[in-house]
N, C-alpha and C positions, 0 to 999 in steps of 0.2 A: 091475309088479313084484310078486314074491311078498309076501303079507301078512306072513308071519313075518319075512322080511328087512326089510321096512319097519318093523315094530315093533322089530326089533333095533337098526336104525340110529337110530330115534327115542330109544330108551333110551340108546344110546351117546352121542348128542349131549347129552342131558340130564345124563348122568353127567360128561361132559367139562366142561360148563358149571359144574356144581356144584364139581368139582375145581378149576377155574380160580378161581372165586369164593373158595373156601376157601384157595387159594393166595394171593390178594391180601390176604385178612384176615390170614393168617399173616404175610405180608410186612410188612403195616402194624403188626402187634403186634411183629414183630422190630424194626421201625424205632423203635417207641416204647420197646422194651427197650433198644435201642442208645443212644437219647438219654438215657434214665435212667442207664444205666451210665456214659456219658461225663460226665454232669453230676456224678454222685457221685464219680468219679475226680478231677475238677477241684476239687470242694468239699472232698475229703479233703486236697488240697494246701493249701487255705486253712486247715483245721484244724491242719495241721502247720506253719503259718506259713512255707511255702516260697513266698514271695510272687511271685518271678520266675516259677517254674514254674506256679504257680496262675494268674498273669495270662496266660501264653502258652496254657495249657490252656483257660481260659475264652474267650479270643478265638477260638481254633480251634473250640470248641463253638458259639459264637454264629454263626460263619460257616457251619458244616455243618448246623446244626439251627435255621434261622431260624423255623420254624413250631412248634417244640417248646413244650410248656407250661412247660418249665424256663427259657426264655429270660429272663424277667424276673428270676429268681433269679440267673442267670448275669451278667446286666448289672449288678445291684446289687453282686455280689461283685467284678466287674471294676473298678468305681469304687473300691471299698474297697481293693483290691490296689494301685491306682494311688497312693492316699493313703499306704499303707505303703511303696511304692517311692519316695517322695519326688518324685512328679510335681509340676510347678508347681501351686500351691494353686488358682489361678484355673481351671486345666484340670480339677482334681478337682471343684471347685464346679460347674462347667458340666456335668461327667459326671453328677453327682447330679441336676442340674436337668433334663437331657434325659431321664434315667431316669423321674423323677416325671411329666414331661409325656407320655411314651410309655406308661408302665404305671401310670396313676393309681389302678388298682384292685388293684395288687399288694400282697401282705402286707408287703413291704419298704419301702413308701412312708414310714411313720412313722420308720423307722430312717434312711432316706435324708434326710428332713427334719432329724432330729437331727444327723446328720453334717454336713449343709450348714451348720447354725447353728454348729457347732464350727469348721468350716473358715472360715466368714465371720468369726468372732471373731479367728482367727489372722490373717486378711487385714486386718482393721480395725487390729490392733496393728502391722501392717507399714506403716501409713500409707495405707491405702486406705479412706477414711471411707465411701464409698458402700455398703460392705458392712454398716456399722452400721444404715443405713436398711433394708437387706434383712432383717436380723435382726428389727428391730422389726415390719416388715410380716409376716414369717413367724409371729412370736409372736401378733400381732393376728389373723391368719388362723386360727391354731390355736384361740385363745380363742373366736373367733366360731363356729368349727365345733363346739366343744364345747357352747357356749351354745345354738346352734341345734338341735343334736341333743336337747338336754334340752327345749327348747321343743316340738319335734315329738312327743317322748314324752309330755309333758303334754297336748298336744292330743288324742292318741290315747286318753288316759285318759277324757276327756269327762265328768267329774263336777264337783261344786261345789269340791271341794278343788283340783282342777286349775285351775279358773277363778280361784280365789283366788290360787293360786301364780303364774299368768300375769300377773294384774293387779299382784301384788307385785313381780314382775320388772320390769314396765313402770315402776313407780313408783320403783324403786331404781337404774335404769340411765340413763345419759345418752347411750348409743350409739344413734344414730338408726336404724341398720340393724335392730338388735334391736327397737326400738320399732315400726318400720314392719312387721316381721314379726309382732309381737304383735298389732297392730291387725287384720292379715289373719286371724290365729288366732281372735281374738274373734268374728269373723263366724260361726264354726262352733259357737259356744255359744248354744243356744236358752235364754237366761236373761236376766231383766231387768237383772241387774248387768253383763252383757256389753254390752247395748245402752246402758245408762246411761254406761258407761266410754267407749265409742266416741263417743257424743253429746257427752260432756264434752270429749273431745280435739278433735272437730270444731268445737266452738263456742269453746273457751277456751284451747287450747294456743298458746303463743307462736310455735311453729315452723309456718310456712305450709305446708311440704311435708307435715308430719304431719297438719295440719288437712285438707288436700285428700285425703290418703289415707283418713282417717277418714270423710270425707263420702262418698267413693266406697263405702266398706264399708257405711255406713248405708243407701245406696240398695238394697243387696242384702239387708238384714236383714228386710224385709217387715213393717214395723210401721206402724200407722195414723199415728203421730206423725211418721213420716218426711216426709210431704208438707208438713206445717206448718214443719218444720225447714228443708227445702229452699226453701220460699217465702220464709221470713224471711231466709235467707242470700242468696237471689237478689236480694231487694229492698234489703237494707241493710247487708250485710257490708262493711267497709272495704277488704277485699282483692279487687281485681277478678278475680283468678284463682279465688278461692273462689266468687265470684258466678257466674262462667262454669261451674264444675263443677256448681253447684246448678241453674243453668238447663238444662244438658244432662241433669241428673238428672230434672228435671220432665218432660223429653221421654218418659220411660218410665212416668210416672205416668198411669194410665188415668182417673182421676177428672176429669171434665170441668170441675171448678172451677179447674183450673190454667190453662185456656185464656184466660179474661180476665186472669189474672195475667201470663202471658207477653205477651199483647197490650199490656197496660199498660206493661210494661217496654220493649217495642219502641217504643212511642210516646213515653214520657217519659224514657227513659235518655239521658244526654248522652254516654256512651261508646259510640261507634258500634259497636264490635266486640261489646259486650255486647248492644246493641239488636238487631243482626243475629243474634246467637246465639239470642236469644228468638224471632226470626222462624223460623229454621231448626228450633228445638225444637217448632214447631207442625206440622211437615210430615206426621207420621204419623196425624193426626187424620182422622176421617170428614169427607167433603166438607160435609155440612150444618153441622158445627162449624167447620171450617177456613175456608171461603169468607167467612163474615161477619167472622171475626177478621182475616183478611188485608185485607178491604175496609176495615175500621176503621182498620188500620195505614196503608193507602195514603191514607185521607182525612185522618187526623189527625197523622201524623208530620211533623215539620218537616225531617227529614233525607231528602234525595233518595236517598242510598245505601240507607237502610232501606226507603224506599217501593219502590225498585226491587227489593230483596231479596224483599219481600212479593209483588210482581208476579211475579217468576220462580218463586215457589213454586206459582203457579197452573198452571204449564206441565204438570205431571204429574197434575193433578186431572181425573179422568175424570167431569165433571159438566157439564151445559149451563150451570149457574149460573156456572161458571168462565169460559166463553166470554162470557157476557153481561157479566160484570164487566170483562173485558179490552176488550171492544168499547166499553163505557161510558168507560173510561179513554182509549182511542184517540181517541174523539170529543170528550169533554167536559173532559178534564184540562187544566189551565192550563199545566203545564210541558211543552214540546214534546218534551224528551228522554224523559219518562215516556210520552208518547203513542207515540213511536217504539219504545220498549221493549215497550209493550203490543202493538203490531202485530207486532214480531219474535216475541214470545212466542206470539201466535196462530199464527204460521207454524210453530211447534214443537209445537202441540197434536196429540195422537195422532189425535183425531177430525177428519180433514181436511175432511170434508163440512160439519160445523158450523162449523169455523174459516173455510172458504171463504165460506160464507153471510155470516158476520160481517164478513169482510174486504171483501166486495162492498158491504155497507152503509157501512163506513168510507170506502171509495173514493168513493162517491156523495156523501159529506158533506164530507170534508176538502178544503181549498183549497191547503194548503201543499205545494209541489213535493216537498220532502224526505219528507213523509209519504206522498204518492202513490207515490214511488219505493220507500219501505219496504214498502208494500202489494204492489207488484210482486215485489220480492225475497222477501217472506214466502211467496208462493205458488209461486215458482220451482221448488221441489223437491217440490211436491205431486204425488202419483202418480195421483190420481183424474182421469178424462178431462174432467170439467167444467171443470177449470182452464184447459184450452187455450182454450175459448171466452172466459173472463174475460180472458186475456192478449191475445187477438185483439181484443176490444173496446177495450182500453186502447191497442193499436197504432193503431186507427182514430180515436182521440180527438185531434183537432187542437189542443185547448186547451193541451196541454203537449207540445210537439214533442220535447223531450229524453226525456220519459217514454215517448212512443210509439215512439221509436227504440229505447230499451232493451227495450221490449216485443217488438219485432221480433227482437232478439237472443235474448231469453228463449224466444220461440216457435220460433226456429231449433233450439234445443237440445231442444225437445219433439217435433219433427217428423222425418220421414225423406223420402227421395226419392219415396216414393209419396204424400205429402201436401203437395205443393208448392202446391196450389190456394189455401191460406190466404195464403201469401206473394204469390202472383200477385194475389189479391184486394186485399190491402193496397196493392200497387203500383198497381193500377188506381183504387182508390177514395180513397186518401189525398190530401188537398189540400196536403200538405207534401212538397217536393222532397227534404228531408232524410230523412223517413220512407221515401219511395219508393226512394231510393238504398239505404237500409239494407235494405229488402226485396230489392232486386236483388243486393246483396252477399251477403245470406243465401242466396239461390238459387245464387249463384256458389260458395259454400262447400259446398253440397250437390250441385253440378252433377254430372249424369250423363245417361244417355240419356233418362230421364223428364222432364228439364227442357226439352228441345227444343220440345215442343208448347206449353207455357205461354209460353216465350220468343218463339216465333213469333207467338202471339196478341198479346203485348204490343208487338211491333214493329209489327204492323198498326195498332194504335191510337195508337202514340206519335207525336207531332208534333215534339217537342223533339229537336234533332239531337244534343246532347250525351248525352241519355238513350238515344237510339238507338245511339250508339257503344258505350255501356256494355253494352247488351243484346247487341250483336254480339260484344263481347269475351267475355261470359259464354258465348255460344254456342260460341265456339272452345275455352273451358275444358271443355266437355262431352266433347270428343274423339269425338263421335258422328258417324257418316256420315249420320245423319238430318238434321243441320244443313247438309250440303254444298249441296243444291239452293237452300235459302234464302239462304245466303251467296253463292253464285255469282250469283244474281239480283240481290242487293244490289250486289255488286261491279261488275256491268254496268250496272245501271239506276238506282241511288239518286241522287236529285237533289243530295245533299250529298257533296262529294269526300272529306271526312274519314271519312264512313260507308263509302264505297267502299273506301278504303284499309284501314280497320279490318276490313272483310270479308275482304280478301286476307290480312291478318295472321292472322285467325282460321282460314282454310283452311290456312295454313302450320302453325298450332298443332295442328290435327287431325292432319295428316301421315299420311293413309292413302292407298292407291292411288286411292280415289274422290276424295279431296280434291286430290291431285296432278293427276288428270285434269281436274278443274275448273279448276285453275290454268293448265293448258295451253290449255284452251279460252278462257279469259280473255285469254291472251297473243295467241292467233290472231285474236281479235276486233279 
C-alpha cells in the first residue's frame, strides 16, 4: 500500500478515536448535567412546599439516576416529604433509618437523626414505648460520638496539656466505653504520668474489664517496671482472668528471669487452666532455656494435664535434648499415660531419624503391650526408609503376637507390589499362624502379577492344608495367567481334596481363555 495512503488512514483512525472519546466524555458530562438539573427541579418543589409533586419528582429522580452523586440528597428529602404528606409515622421513621444506614457519610445524616428523634417522640406519645428506648440510644450514641471525637483530637495534640485533659476526662466519667478508649489513648503518651495512670488502673480499678484492658496496654508501653508488674499480677492477683492476661504478657518478655517464674506457676498453681497457660507462655524460648524448664515441670507438677502440656511443648523443639527428654519419659516415667504421650510426641518430632533411633531404644526396653503398640503407631507415618526395617523386625517378634500382626498391616501400607519379599519372609519365618495369616492377607490386598512367584514358593514349602488353601485363594485373586499352570497342577495332583477344589475355584476367578482351557483339561481328565 502507498505510504501516503497508509499515513492518511492511520491519522484518520486516531482522529476518529479521539472524536469518539470526546463524545463519550461529553455524553458523561451531559448526563451529570441532566441529573443536577433534575435534582434541582425536584428540590425547588420542596422549597415551594409542593409536597406531593416534590415526592413524585424525587422518586422519579432516584429511579432514573441511581448512580448520581445527588441520590443521598434526594433520598433524604423523599423521607422528609413523606413526613409532610402524613405517611404513617413508623414508615417515615424507617425511611430515615434506611437512609442513615445506606448513606452514613452524607451531609444529611445529622438532620435525618434529628428528624428520627422528633418522629420517635410522636410515636412514643401515641403509645409505642419502644421508641422511647430508641430515642435514649440515639442520644447516647450522639453523646458518645462527640466525646470520642474530642478524645481523638486531644490524642493528636500529644502534649502535657492533652495528657492532663485525657486523665481528667477519665476521672470524671463513669462511661466504661470512654474509659476503655482513654486507656488505649494513654499508651500513645510517652510520659511517666501516662504510665502511672495505666498502672494504677491495672492494679487498683474495681472493674475487672478495665483492669485487663490496662494490663494489656501496660505490656506495650515498653517500661522496665512492666515485667515486675506482670510477675506480681501473674503470681498473686485475686482475679484469675487478670492472672491469665499477665501470664500471656510474660510470654513476650525477653528477659530470661521470667522463665523460672512461669515454670514455678505451672508447678504450684492449683488452677489447671492458669498452670497450663504458664506452660504455653514458655513456648517461644530458646531450646537451651525451654527444655530444662519443661523437664522441671514434668518432674515436679502433680497435675497430669499440666505435665502432658509440658510434654507436648517439646514436639516442636528442634534440639536433640528434646528427643532425649521424651525418650527418658517414655522409659522411666511412672505414669503409663505420660509414657504413651511421650512416645506419641516422639512420633510427631520433625527430625524423624533422631526420633526413630529413640523409639527403637524405647521398644527394646518397654514390656507393656500398649506401649509397644504406641511405638509401632508412632513410626507408622515416618517417611524415612529405615522405618520399614524397624516395622519388619516388630512383625517377626513372636513375643507379642498382636503387635506383630499390627506391624504386618503397617508394613503393607509402606510397601507396593514390587516389594512383596518382606511379607513373604514374614510368612516363612514367623512362628505364629496369626502373623502368617496376616502376611498372606496383606499379600492378597496387594495381589497382582508380581505376587504369583512368591505365592508359588510359599506353596512349595507349606505343609498345612488350611494355609495352602488360603494361598491358592490369593493366587486366584491375582487374576494372572502366570498362576494357571500352578493351579491346574494342584487341581489334578494335590493330596488334599479341599486344596484341589480351591484350585478349581481360583481358575474360575481368573476367568481368562488360558484359565478356561485349564478347566476343560481338568474335566477331560
